mmCIF file of the C-alpha atoms, coordinates in Angstrom:
data_MODEL
# 
_entry.id   MODEL 
# 
loop_
_atom_site.group_PDB 
_atom_site.id 
_atom_site.type_symbol 
_atom_site.label_atom_id 
_atom_site.label_alt_id 
_atom_site.label_comp_id 
_atom_site.label_asym_id 
_atom_site.label_entity_id 
_atom_site.label_seq_id 
_atom_site.pdbx_PDB_ins_code 
_atom_site.Cartn_x 
_atom_site.Cartn_y 
_atom_site.Cartn_z 
_atom_site.occupancy 
_atom_site.B_iso_or_equiv 
_atom_site.pdbx_formal_charge 
_atom_site.auth_seq_id 
_atom_site.auth_comp_id 
_atom_site.auth_asym_id 
_atom_site.auth_atom_id 
_atom_site.pdbx_PDB_model_num 
ATOM 1   C CA . MET A 1 1   ? -22.410 -1.465  -10.215 1.00 0.00 ? 1   MET A CA 1 
ATOM 2   C CA . GLY A 1 2   ? -18.837 -0.190  -11.754 1.00 0.00 ? 2   GLY A CA 1 
ATOM 3   C CA . TYR A 1 3   ? -19.512 -2.149  -14.657 1.00 0.00 ? 3   TYR A CA 1 
ATOM 4   C CA . HIS A 1 4   ? -23.242 -1.335  -15.272 1.00 0.00 ? 4   HIS A CA 1 
ATOM 5   C CA . ARG A 1 5   ? -22.609 1.889   -15.295 1.00 0.00 ? 5   ARG A CA 1 
ATOM 6   C CA . ALA A 1 6   ? -19.826 1.463   -17.842 1.00 0.00 ? 6   ALA A CA 1 
ATOM 7   C CA . GLY A 1 7   ? -22.195 0.607   -20.154 1.00 0.00 ? 7   GLY A CA 1 
ATOM 8   C CA . PHE A 1 8   ? -22.536 -3.416  -19.449 1.00 0.00 ? 8   PHE A CA 1 
ATOM 9   C CA . GLU A 1 9   ? -26.211 -5.963  -18.423 1.00 0.00 ? 9   GLU A CA 1 
ATOM 10  C CA . VAL A 1 10  ? -24.425 -7.650  -15.272 1.00 0.00 ? 10  VAL A CA 1 
ATOM 11  C CA . THR A 1 11  ? -25.321 -10.937 -13.725 1.00 0.00 ? 11  THR A CA 1 
ATOM 12  C CA . GLY A 1 12  ? -23.702 -11.933 -10.029 1.00 0.00 ? 12  GLY A CA 1 
ATOM 13  C CA . VAL A 1 13  ? -23.334 -15.698 -9.139  1.00 0.00 ? 13  VAL A CA 1 
ATOM 14  C CA . ASP A 1 14  ? -22.400 -16.303 -5.563  1.00 0.00 ? 14  ASP A CA 1 
ATOM 15  C CA . ILE A 1 15  ? -22.294 -19.657 -3.250  1.00 0.00 ? 15  ILE A CA 1 
ATOM 16  C CA . ASN A 1 16  ? -24.277 -17.546 -0.207  1.00 0.00 ? 16  ASN A CA 1 
ATOM 17  C CA . PRO A 1 17  ? -27.442 -15.757 -0.404  1.00 0.00 ? 17  PRO A CA 1 
ATOM 18  C CA . GLN A 1 18  ? -27.122 -11.917 -1.658  1.00 0.00 ? 18  GLN A CA 1 
ATOM 19  C CA . PRO A 1 19  ? -30.673 -10.312 -0.520  1.00 0.00 ? 19  PRO A CA 1 
ATOM 20  C CA . HIS A 1 20  ? -28.895 -6.792  -1.654  1.00 0.00 ? 20  HIS A CA 1 
ATOM 21  C CA . TYR A 1 21  ? -27.268 -7.223  -4.811  1.00 0.00 ? 21  TYR A CA 1 
ATOM 22  C CA . PRO A 1 22  ? -29.021 -5.043  -7.559  1.00 0.00 ? 22  PRO A CA 1 
ATOM 23  C CA . PHE A 1 23  ? -28.781 -6.916  -10.771 1.00 0.00 ? 23  PHE A CA 1 
ATOM 24  C CA . LYS A 1 24  ? -29.791 -10.637 -11.620 1.00 0.00 ? 24  LYS A CA 1 
ATOM 25  C CA . PHE A 1 25  ? -28.470 -12.721 -8.988  1.00 0.00 ? 25  PHE A CA 1 
ATOM 26  C CA . TYR A 1 26  ? -28.066 -16.977 -9.655  1.00 0.00 ? 26  TYR A CA 1 
ATOM 27  C CA . GLN A 1 27  ? -27.224 -18.736 -6.075  1.00 0.00 ? 27  GLN A CA 1 
ATOM 28  C CA . ASP A 1 28  ? -24.640 -21.236 -7.014  1.00 0.00 ? 28  ASP A CA 1 
ATOM 29  C CA . ASP A 1 29  ? -21.300 -23.023 -6.564  1.00 0.00 ? 29  ASP A CA 1 
ATOM 30  C CA . VAL A 1 30  ? -19.336 -21.267 -9.971  1.00 0.00 ? 30  VAL A CA 1 
ATOM 31  C CA . THR A 1 31  ? -16.854 -24.420 -9.311  1.00 0.00 ? 31  THR A CA 1 
ATOM 32  C CA . LYS A 1 32  ? -19.431 -27.007 -10.168 1.00 0.00 ? 32  LYS A CA 1 
ATOM 33  C CA . MET A 1 33  ? -21.619 -24.808 -12.501 1.00 0.00 ? 33  MET A CA 1 
ATOM 34  C CA . ASP A 1 34  ? -21.804 -26.091 -16.071 1.00 0.00 ? 34  ASP A CA 1 
ATOM 35  C CA . TRP A 1 35  ? -19.590 -23.757 -18.229 1.00 0.00 ? 35  TRP A CA 1 
ATOM 36  C CA . GLN A 1 36  ? -22.045 -23.764 -20.503 1.00 0.00 ? 36  GLN A CA 1 
ATOM 37  C CA . PHE A 1 37  ? -24.068 -20.995 -18.944 1.00 0.00 ? 37  PHE A CA 1 
ATOM 38  C CA . PHE A 1 38  ? -20.877 -18.445 -19.585 1.00 0.00 ? 38  PHE A CA 1 
ATOM 39  C CA . GLU A 1 39  ? -21.174 -18.772 -23.316 1.00 0.00 ? 39  GLU A CA 1 
ATOM 40  C CA . ASN A 1 40  ? -23.668 -16.229 -23.233 1.00 0.00 ? 40  ASN A CA 1 
ATOM 41  C CA . PHE A 1 41  ? -21.284 -13.714 -21.202 1.00 0.00 ? 41  PHE A CA 1 
ATOM 42  C CA . ASP A 1 42  ? -19.048 -10.995 -23.173 1.00 0.00 ? 42  ASP A CA 1 
ATOM 43  C CA . ALA A 1 43  ? -16.825 -10.963 -20.257 1.00 0.00 ? 43  ALA A CA 1 
ATOM 44  C CA . ILE A 1 44  ? -16.489 -12.494 -16.668 1.00 0.00 ? 44  ILE A CA 1 
ATOM 45  C CA . HIS A 1 45  ? -15.367 -11.211 -13.189 1.00 0.00 ? 45  HIS A CA 1 
ATOM 46  C CA . ALA A 1 46  ? -14.346 -13.409 -10.692 1.00 0.00 ? 46  ALA A CA 1 
ATOM 47  C CA . SER A 1 47  ? -13.272 -12.368 -6.663  1.00 0.00 ? 47  SER A CA 1 
ATOM 48  C CA . PRO A 1 48  ? -12.187 -14.984 -5.011  1.00 0.00 ? 48  PRO A CA 1 
ATOM 49  C CA . PRO A 1 49  ? -12.441 -15.266 -1.219  1.00 0.00 ? 49  PRO A CA 1 
ATOM 50  C CA . CYS A 1 50  ? -9.863  -13.234 0.332   1.00 0.00 ? 50  CYS A CA 1 
ATOM 51  C CA . GLN A 1 51  ? -9.183  -14.091 3.894   1.00 0.00 ? 51  GLN A CA 1 
ATOM 52  C CA . GLY A 1 52  ? -6.744  -16.613 2.733   1.00 0.00 ? 52  GLY A CA 1 
ATOM 53  C CA . TYR A 1 53  ? -4.631  -13.701 1.039   1.00 0.00 ? 53  TYR A CA 1 
ATOM 54  C CA . SER A 1 54  ? -5.711  -11.170 3.748   1.00 0.00 ? 54  SER A CA 1 
ATOM 55  C CA . ARG A 1 55  ? -2.707  -9.654  6.039   1.00 0.00 ? 55  ARG A CA 1 
ATOM 56  C CA . LEU A 1 56  ? -5.411  -10.060 8.662   1.00 0.00 ? 56  LEU A CA 1 
ATOM 57  C CA . ARG A 1 57  ? -4.561  -13.396 8.415   1.00 0.00 ? 57  ARG A CA 1 
ATOM 58  C CA . HIS A 1 58  ? -1.405  -12.951 11.009  1.00 0.00 ? 58  HIS A CA 1 
ATOM 59  C CA . LEU A 1 59  ? -3.567  -11.991 13.566  1.00 0.00 ? 59  LEU A CA 1 
ATOM 60  C CA . PRO A 1 60  ? -3.111  -14.372 16.887  1.00 0.00 ? 60  PRO A CA 1 
ATOM 61  C CA . TRP A 1 61  ? -6.433  -15.125 16.667  1.00 0.00 ? 61  TRP A CA 1 
ATOM 62  C CA . LEU A 1 62  ? -6.944  -15.757 12.669  1.00 0.00 ? 62  LEU A CA 1 
ATOM 63  C CA . LYS A 1 63  ? -4.010  -17.650 11.950  1.00 0.00 ? 63  LYS A CA 1 
ATOM 64  C CA . GLU A 1 64  ? -4.846  -21.097 12.918  1.00 0.00 ? 64  GLU A CA 1 
ATOM 65  C CA . LYS A 1 65  ? -8.209  -20.122 11.073  1.00 0.00 ? 65  LYS A CA 1 
ATOM 66  C CA . LYS A 1 66  ? -7.920  -22.206 7.086   1.00 0.00 ? 66  LYS A CA 1 
ATOM 67  C CA . TYR A 1 67  ? -9.654  -20.554 4.246   1.00 0.00 ? 67  TYR A CA 1 
ATOM 68  C CA . PRO A 1 68  ? -10.151 -21.638 0.793   1.00 0.00 ? 68  PRO A CA 1 
ATOM 69  C CA . LEU A 1 69  ? -7.229  -20.396 -1.599  1.00 0.00 ? 69  LEU A CA 1 
ATOM 70  C CA . LEU A 1 70  ? -9.070  -20.525 -5.430  1.00 0.00 ? 70  LEU A CA 1 
ATOM 71  C CA . ILE A 1 71  ? -7.269  -17.823 -7.117  1.00 0.00 ? 71  ILE A CA 1 
ATOM 72  C CA . ASP A 1 72  ? -4.971  -20.245 -9.227  1.00 0.00 ? 72  ASP A CA 1 
ATOM 73  C CA . LEU A 1 73  ? -8.552  -22.690 -9.918  1.00 0.00 ? 73  LEU A CA 1 
ATOM 74  C CA . VAL A 1 74  ? -10.409 -19.520 -11.054 1.00 0.00 ? 74  VAL A CA 1 
ATOM 75  C CA . ARG A 1 75  ? -7.398  -18.485 -12.725 1.00 0.00 ? 75  ARG A CA 1 
ATOM 76  C CA . LYS A 1 76  ? -7.528  -21.781 -14.817 1.00 0.00 ? 76  LYS A CA 1 
ATOM 77  C CA . MET A 1 77  ? -11.218 -21.827 -14.828 1.00 0.00 ? 77  MET A CA 1 
ATOM 78  C CA . LEU A 1 78  ? -11.869 -18.576 -16.797 1.00 0.00 ? 78  LEU A CA 1 
ATOM 79  C CA . THR A 1 79  ? -8.932  -19.072 -19.340 1.00 0.00 ? 79  THR A CA 1 
ATOM 80  C CA . LYS A 1 80  ? -10.277 -22.335 -20.142 1.00 0.00 ? 80  LYS A CA 1 
ATOM 81  C CA . SER A 1 81  ? -13.991 -20.289 -21.084 1.00 0.00 ? 81  SER A CA 1 
ATOM 82  C CA . GLY A 1 82  ? -12.007 -18.036 -23.763 1.00 0.00 ? 82  GLY A CA 1 
ATOM 83  C CA . ARG A 1 83  ? -13.904 -15.251 -22.370 1.00 0.00 ? 83  ARG A CA 1 
ATOM 84  C CA . PRO A 1 84  ? -11.795 -11.938 -21.475 1.00 0.00 ? 84  PRO A CA 1 
ATOM 85  C CA . TRP A 1 85  ? -11.809 -11.974 -17.896 1.00 0.00 ? 85  TRP A CA 1 
ATOM 86  C CA . ILE A 1 86  ? -10.472 -9.856  -14.462 1.00 0.00 ? 86  ILE A CA 1 
ATOM 87  C CA . ILE A 1 87  ? -9.687  -11.266 -11.329 1.00 0.00 ? 87  ILE A CA 1 
ATOM 88  C CA . GLU A 1 88  ? -9.638  -9.025  -8.217  1.00 0.00 ? 88  GLU A CA 1 
ATOM 89  C CA . ASN A 1 89  ? -8.346  -9.695  -4.481  1.00 0.00 ? 89  ASN A CA 1 
ATOM 90  C CA . VAL A 1 90  ? -6.671  -8.164  -1.881  1.00 0.00 ? 90  VAL A CA 1 
ATOM 91  C CA . GLU A 1 91  ? -3.025  -6.572  -2.632  1.00 0.00 ? 91  GLU A CA 1 
ATOM 92  C CA . ASP A 1 92  ? -0.650  -9.320  -1.284  1.00 0.00 ? 92  ASP A CA 1 
ATOM 93  C CA . SER A 1 93  ? -2.476  -11.952 -3.295  1.00 0.00 ? 93  SER A CA 1 
ATOM 94  C CA . PRO A 1 94  ? -0.981  -13.669 -6.291  1.00 0.00 ? 94  PRO A CA 1 
ATOM 95  C CA . LEU A 1 95  ? -2.525  -11.738 -8.772  1.00 0.00 ? 95  LEU A CA 1 
ATOM 96  C CA . GLU A 1 96  ? 0.022   -9.944  -11.749 1.00 0.00 ? 96  GLU A CA 1 
ATOM 97  C CA . GLY A 1 97  ? -2.012  -6.825  -12.734 1.00 0.00 ? 97  GLY A CA 1 
ATOM 98  C CA . VAL A 1 98  ? -3.066  -3.489  -11.304 1.00 0.00 ? 98  VAL A CA 1 
ATOM 99  C CA . ILE A 1 99  ? -3.394  -2.227  -8.098  1.00 0.00 ? 99  ILE A CA 1 
ATOM 100 C CA . LEU A 1 100 ? -6.665  -0.086  -7.391  1.00 0.00 ? 100 LEU A CA 1 
ATOM 101 C CA . CYS A 1 101 ? -7.212  2.779   -4.477  1.00 0.00 ? 101 CYS A CA 1 
ATOM 102 C CA . GLY A 1 102 ? -9.861  5.021   -3.500  1.00 0.00 ? 102 GLY A CA 1 
ATOM 103 C CA . GLN A 1 103 ? -7.552  8.186   -3.384  1.00 0.00 ? 103 GLN A CA 1 
ATOM 104 C CA . MET A 1 104 ? -7.250  7.710   -7.325  1.00 0.00 ? 104 MET A CA 1 
ATOM 105 C CA . PHE A 1 105 ? -10.764 8.273   -7.499  1.00 0.00 ? 105 PHE A CA 1 
ATOM 106 C CA . GLY A 1 106 ? -11.356 11.285  -5.352  1.00 0.00 ? 106 GLY A CA 1 
ATOM 107 C CA . LEU A 1 107 ? -12.580 9.171   -2.518  1.00 0.00 ? 107 LEU A CA 1 
ATOM 108 C CA . PRO A 1 108 ? -11.977 9.301   1.272   1.00 0.00 ? 108 PRO A CA 1 
ATOM 109 C CA . ILE A 1 109 ? -10.280 5.816   1.283   1.00 0.00 ? 109 ILE A CA 1 
ATOM 110 C CA . TYR A 1 110 ? -7.529  4.083   0.672   1.00 0.00 ? 110 TYR A CA 1 
ATOM 111 C CA . ARG A 1 111 ? -8.774  0.182   0.100   1.00 0.00 ? 111 ARG A CA 1 
ATOM 112 C CA . HIS A 1 112 ? -6.237  -1.031  -1.987  1.00 0.00 ? 112 HIS A CA 1 
ATOM 113 C CA . ARG A 1 113 ? -7.321  -3.903  -4.489  1.00 0.00 ? 113 ARG A CA 1 
ATOM 114 C CA . LYS A 1 114 ? -5.455  -5.689  -7.048  1.00 0.00 ? 114 LYS A CA 1 
ATOM 115 C CA . PHE A 1 115 ? -6.989  -6.578  -10.728 1.00 0.00 ? 115 PHE A CA 1 
ATOM 116 C CA . GLU A 1 116 ? -5.458  -9.411  -12.763 1.00 0.00 ? 116 GLU A CA 1 
ATOM 117 C CA . THR A 1 117 ? -6.925  -9.033  -16.669 1.00 0.00 ? 117 THR A CA 1 
ATOM 118 C CA . SER A 1 118 ? -6.656  -10.928 -19.715 1.00 0.00 ? 118 SER A CA 1 
ATOM 119 C CA . TRP A 1 119 ? -5.855  -8.381  -21.599 1.00 0.00 ? 119 TRP A CA 1 
ATOM 120 C CA . PHE A 1 120 ? -4.131  -4.789  -21.289 1.00 0.00 ? 120 PHE A CA 1 
ATOM 121 C CA . ILE A 1 121 ? -5.098  -2.501  -19.007 1.00 0.00 ? 121 ILE A CA 1 
ATOM 122 C CA . LEU A 1 122 ? -4.297  1.010   -17.341 1.00 0.00 ? 122 LEU A CA 1 
ATOM 123 C CA . SER A 1 123 ? -4.691  2.422   -14.010 1.00 0.00 ? 123 SER A CA 1 
ATOM 124 C CA . PRO A 1 124 ? -4.986  6.335   -12.209 1.00 0.00 ? 124 PRO A CA 1 
ATOM 125 C CA . GLY A 1 125 ? -2.012  7.720   -10.730 1.00 0.00 ? 125 GLY A CA 1 
ATOM 126 C CA . HIS A 1 126 ? -1.657  7.090   -7.085  1.00 0.00 ? 126 HIS A CA 1 
ATOM 127 C CA . PRO A 1 127 ? -1.658  10.044  -5.230  1.00 0.00 ? 127 PRO A CA 1 
ATOM 128 C CA . LYS A 1 128 ? 0.747   9.672   -2.225  1.00 0.00 ? 128 LYS A CA 1 
ATOM 129 C CA . HIS A 1 129 ? -1.017  8.437   1.246   1.00 0.00 ? 129 HIS A CA 1 
ATOM 130 C CA . ARG A 1 130 ? -0.599  11.573  3.610   1.00 0.00 ? 130 ARG A CA 1 
ATOM 131 C CA . GLU A 1 131 ? -2.991  10.848  6.199   1.00 0.00 ? 131 GLU A CA 1 
ATOM 132 C CA . VAL A 1 132 ? -2.204  7.719   9.127   1.00 0.00 ? 132 VAL A CA 1 
ATOM 133 C CA . ILE A 1 133 ? -5.441  5.894   10.050  1.00 0.00 ? 133 ILE A CA 1 
ATOM 134 C CA . GLY A 1 134 ? -6.169  6.588   13.518  1.00 0.00 ? 134 GLY A CA 1 
ATOM 135 C CA . HIS A 1 135 ? -2.856  8.574   14.483  1.00 0.00 ? 135 HIS A CA 1 
ATOM 136 C CA . GLY A 1 136 ? -2.776  8.655   18.429  1.00 0.00 ? 136 GLY A CA 1 
ATOM 137 C CA . ARG A 1 137 ? -5.625  6.373   18.555  1.00 0.00 ? 137 ARG A CA 1 
ATOM 138 C CA . THR A 1 138 ? -5.300  3.273   21.335  1.00 0.00 ? 138 THR A CA 1 
ATOM 139 C CA . ILE A 1 139 ? -8.393  0.882   22.031  1.00 0.00 ? 139 ILE A CA 1 
ATOM 140 C CA . ASN A 1 140 ? -11.082 1.950   24.416  1.00 0.00 ? 140 ASN A CA 1 
ATOM 141 C CA . ASP A 1 141 ? -9.353  5.250   24.706  1.00 0.00 ? 141 ASP A CA 1 
ATOM 142 C CA . ARG A 1 142 ? -12.647 7.078   24.500  1.00 0.00 ? 142 ARG A CA 1 
ATOM 143 C CA . ARG A 1 143 ? -10.541 10.810  24.441  1.00 0.00 ? 143 ARG A CA 1 
ATOM 144 C CA . LYS A 1 144 ? -9.419  9.630   21.327  1.00 0.00 ? 144 LYS A CA 1 
ATOM 145 C CA . GLY A 1 145 ? -12.174 7.341   19.913  1.00 0.00 ? 145 GLY A CA 1 
ATOM 146 C CA . SER A 1 146 ? -12.934 3.565   20.389  1.00 0.00 ? 146 SER A CA 1 
ATOM 147 C CA . LEU A 1 147 ? -13.170 0.710   18.545  1.00 0.00 ? 147 LEU A CA 1 
ATOM 148 C CA . ASN A 1 148 ? -16.701 0.782   19.476  1.00 0.00 ? 148 ASN A CA 1 
ATOM 149 C CA . ASN A 1 149 ? -17.287 4.329   18.459  1.00 0.00 ? 149 ASN A CA 1 
ATOM 150 C CA . PRO A 1 150 ? -14.546 5.243   15.631  1.00 0.00 ? 150 PRO A CA 1 
ATOM 151 C CA . SER A 1 151 ? -16.014 7.797   13.770  1.00 0.00 ? 151 SER A CA 1 
ATOM 152 C CA . ALA A 1 152 ? -17.896 9.835   16.457  1.00 0.00 ? 152 ALA A CA 1 
ATOM 153 C CA . LYS A 1 153 ? -15.712 11.963  18.128  1.00 0.00 ? 153 LYS A CA 1 
ATOM 154 C CA . GLY A 1 154 ? -11.577 12.629  19.030  1.00 0.00 ? 154 GLY A CA 1 
ATOM 155 C CA . ALA A 1 155 ? -8.830  11.825  16.660  1.00 0.00 ? 155 ALA A CA 1 
ATOM 156 C CA . TRP A 1 156 ? -10.975 9.108   14.960  1.00 0.00 ? 156 TRP A CA 1 
ATOM 157 C CA . GLY A 1 157 ? -13.502 10.725  13.747  1.00 0.00 ? 157 GLY A CA 1 
ATOM 158 C CA . LYS A 1 158 ? -11.094 13.809  12.866  1.00 0.00 ? 158 LYS A CA 1 
ATOM 159 C CA . GLN A 1 159 ? -9.202  11.439  10.019  1.00 0.00 ? 159 GLN A CA 1 
ATOM 160 C CA . LYS A 1 160 ? -9.929  12.637  6.246   1.00 0.00 ? 160 LYS A CA 1 
ATOM 161 C CA . ILE A 1 161 ? -9.706  9.229   5.294   1.00 0.00 ? 161 ILE A CA 1 
ATOM 162 C CA . ILE A 1 162 ? -12.334 6.281   6.741   1.00 0.00 ? 162 ILE A CA 1 
ATOM 163 C CA . THR A 1 163 ? -11.531 2.610   6.962   1.00 0.00 ? 163 THR A CA 1 
ATOM 164 C CA . VAL A 1 164 ? -14.033 0.354   6.273   1.00 0.00 ? 164 VAL A CA 1 
ATOM 165 C CA . ALA A 1 165 ? -12.229 -2.285  7.787   1.00 0.00 ? 165 ALA A CA 1 
ATOM 166 C CA . GLY A 1 166 ? -13.498 -5.301  10.632  1.00 0.00 ? 166 GLY A CA 1 
ATOM 167 C CA . GLY A 1 167 ? -17.008 -3.244  10.313  1.00 0.00 ? 167 GLY A CA 1 
ATOM 168 C CA . GLN A 1 168 ? -15.479 -0.786  12.724  1.00 0.00 ? 168 GLN A CA 1 
ATOM 169 C CA . PHE A 1 169 ? -17.281 2.016   10.909  1.00 0.00 ? 169 PHE A CA 1 
ATOM 170 C CA . LYS A 1 170 ? -20.638 4.268   11.053  1.00 0.00 ? 170 LYS A CA 1 
ATOM 171 C CA . LYS A 1 171 ? -22.903 3.028   7.848   1.00 0.00 ? 171 LYS A CA 1 
ATOM 172 C CA . ALA A 1 172 ? -23.122 6.764   6.836   1.00 0.00 ? 172 ALA A CA 1 
ATOM 173 C CA . ASP A 1 173 ? -19.471 6.824   6.595   1.00 0.00 ? 173 ASP A CA 1 
ATOM 174 C CA . GLY A 1 174 ? -19.217 3.457   4.591   1.00 0.00 ? 174 GLY A CA 1 
ATOM 175 C CA . ILE A 1 175 ? -21.752 5.409   2.069   1.00 0.00 ? 175 ILE A CA 1 
ATOM 176 C CA . ARG A 1 176 ? -19.273 8.102   1.934   1.00 0.00 ? 176 ARG A CA 1 
ATOM 177 C CA . ALA A 1 177 ? -16.293 6.228   1.596   1.00 0.00 ? 177 ALA A CA 1 
ATOM 178 C CA . LEU A 1 178 ? -17.121 3.555   -0.767  1.00 0.00 ? 178 LEU A CA 1 
ATOM 179 C CA . GLN A 1 179 ? -20.161 5.542   -2.417  1.00 0.00 ? 179 GLN A CA 1 
ATOM 180 C CA . ILE A 1 180 ? -22.344 2.481   -2.214  1.00 0.00 ? 180 ILE A CA 1 
ATOM 181 C CA . ASP A 1 181 ? -25.947 3.155   -0.504  1.00 0.00 ? 181 ASP A CA 1 
ATOM 182 C CA . TRP A 1 182 ? -28.070 0.016   -1.140  1.00 0.00 ? 182 TRP A CA 1 
ATOM 183 C CA . MET A 1 183 ? -25.422 -2.252  1.343   1.00 0.00 ? 183 MET A CA 1 
ATOM 184 C CA . THR A 1 184 ? -25.490 -2.909  4.911   1.00 0.00 ? 184 THR A CA 1 
ATOM 185 C CA . VAL A 1 185 ? -22.386 -2.445  6.992   1.00 0.00 ? 185 VAL A CA 1 
ATOM 186 C CA . ASP A 1 186 ? -21.040 -6.331  7.465   1.00 0.00 ? 186 ASP A CA 1 
ATOM 187 C CA . GLU A 1 187 ? -21.484 -5.857  3.203   1.00 0.00 ? 187 GLU A CA 1 
ATOM 188 C CA . LEU A 1 188 ? -19.632 -2.458  3.140   1.00 0.00 ? 188 LEU A CA 1 
ATOM 189 C CA . ALA A 1 189 ? -16.948 -3.704  4.939   1.00 0.00 ? 189 ALA A CA 1 
ATOM 190 C CA . GLN A 1 190 ? -16.584 -6.589  2.338   1.00 0.00 ? 190 GLN A CA 1 
ATOM 191 C CA . ALA A 1 191 ? -16.944 -4.066  -0.402  1.00 0.00 ? 191 ALA A CA 1 
ATOM 192 C CA . ILE A 1 192 ? -15.098 -2.339  -3.012  1.00 0.00 ? 192 ILE A CA 1 
ATOM 193 C CA . PRO A 1 193 ? -16.080 0.992   -4.497  1.00 0.00 ? 193 PRO A CA 1 
ATOM 194 C CA . PRO A 1 194 ? -17.550 0.438   -7.633  1.00 0.00 ? 194 PRO A CA 1 
ATOM 195 C CA . ALA A 1 195 ? -14.877 3.357   -9.461  1.00 0.00 ? 195 ALA A CA 1 
ATOM 196 C CA . TYR A 1 196 ? -12.670 0.341   -9.511  1.00 0.00 ? 196 TYR A CA 1 
ATOM 197 C CA . THR A 1 197 ? -14.822 -1.562  -11.743 1.00 0.00 ? 197 THR A CA 1 
ATOM 198 C CA . GLU A 1 198 ? -16.444 1.597   -13.956 1.00 0.00 ? 198 GLU A CA 1 
ATOM 199 C CA . TRP A 1 199 ? -12.461 2.184   -14.324 1.00 0.00 ? 199 TRP A CA 1 
ATOM 200 C CA . ILE A 1 200 ? -11.878 -1.118  -15.855 1.00 0.00 ? 200 ILE A CA 1 
ATOM 201 C CA . GLY A 1 201 ? -15.154 -2.253  -17.147 1.00 0.00 ? 201 GLY A CA 1 
ATOM 202 C CA . LYS A 1 202 ? -14.701 1.568   -20.093 1.00 0.00 ? 202 LYS A CA 1 
ATOM 203 C CA . GLN A 1 203 ? -11.089 -0.141  -20.710 1.00 0.00 ? 203 GLN A CA 1 
ATOM 204 C CA . LEU A 1 204 ? -12.989 -3.323  -21.186 1.00 0.00 ? 204 LEU A CA 1 
ATOM 205 C CA . MET A 1 205 ? -15.746 -2.196  -22.975 1.00 0.00 ? 205 MET A CA 1 
ATOM 206 C CA . ASN A 1 206 ? -13.263 -0.023  -25.212 1.00 0.00 ? 206 ASN A CA 1 
ATOM 207 C CA . PHE A 1 207 ? -11.705 -3.300  -26.156 1.00 0.00 ? 207 PHE A CA 1 
ATOM 208 C CA . LEU A 1 208 ? -14.395 -5.624  -26.795 1.00 0.00 ? 208 LEU A CA 1 
ATOM 209 C CA . THR A 1 209 ? -14.924 -3.320  -29.335 1.00 0.00 ? 209 THR A CA 1 
ATOM 210 C CA . ALA A 1 210 ? -12.407 -2.874  -30.742 1.00 0.00 ? 210 ALA A CA 1 
ATOM 211 C CA . ASP A 1 211 ? -12.204 -6.732  -31.095 1.00 0.00 ? 211 ASP A CA 1 
ATOM 212 C CA . LYS A 1 212 ? -15.740 -6.681  -32.524 1.00 0.00 ? 212 LYS A CA 1 
ATOM 213 C CA . LYS A 1 213 ? -14.392 -4.425  -35.189 1.00 0.00 ? 213 LYS A CA 1 
ATOM 214 C CA . VAL A 1 214 ? -11.319 -6.737  -36.180 1.00 0.00 ? 214 VAL A CA 1 
ATOM 215 C CA . GLU A 1 215 ? -13.619 -9.400  -36.764 1.00 0.00 ? 215 GLU A CA 1 
ATOM 216 C CA . GLU A 1 216 ? -15.987 -7.696  -39.087 1.00 0.00 ? 216 GLU A CA 1 
ATOM 217 C CA . HIS A 1 217 ? -12.980 -6.282  -40.936 1.00 0.00 ? 217 HIS A CA 1 
ATOM 218 C CA . LYS A 1 218 ? -11.797 -9.938  -41.404 1.00 0.00 ? 218 LYS A CA 1 
ATOM 219 C CA . GLU A 1 219 ? -15.312 -11.448 -42.333 1.00 0.00 ? 219 GLU A CA 1 
ATOM 220 C CA . ASP A 1 220 ? -15.766 -8.449  -44.808 1.00 0.00 ? 220 ASP A CA 1 
# 
């Protein structure tokens, strides 16, 4: 959605069905597709699975699970494509690039995500985090709010910052935090605010436009 708002015509590819995806969509394994398909596009954004790079993988009930680590493979594929590219993932992933936060865009959420690009981009200023998420809350402490009733009352409900991690939030709060109103709660828990990719998309559009002008000048 962010790239759409920045002026791009958007097409999505995912190995799983995405019934709420708002643009043209192909269900396929991108690592096995004919790469001539991608020659139809001006740029490529990739978001490989993040679970294997997430801090949550160290939780006792998750630490034995195995997750695909696809960033190196995806980077090689994108570089081979010859198109400008962006890779997005969690903060602890092995990407080199900028980190974006909801506070940079006036959103009531932190949700740090790292973006590596094949061209130089800038990031907004990062306001200091002044709110502690769930301060004073303990699991199933009904007086302060609980994991199953996280945003209805008590210390949890009074927080100025919303967390959508783990799906422990009300849908209305997720919509307000991410500025996304077309997803389910489970989808919101995995999403990033379109404001992030709109910021990147505007810089990408400037980059592509400038590059096109250079090519036209060479032809002249």
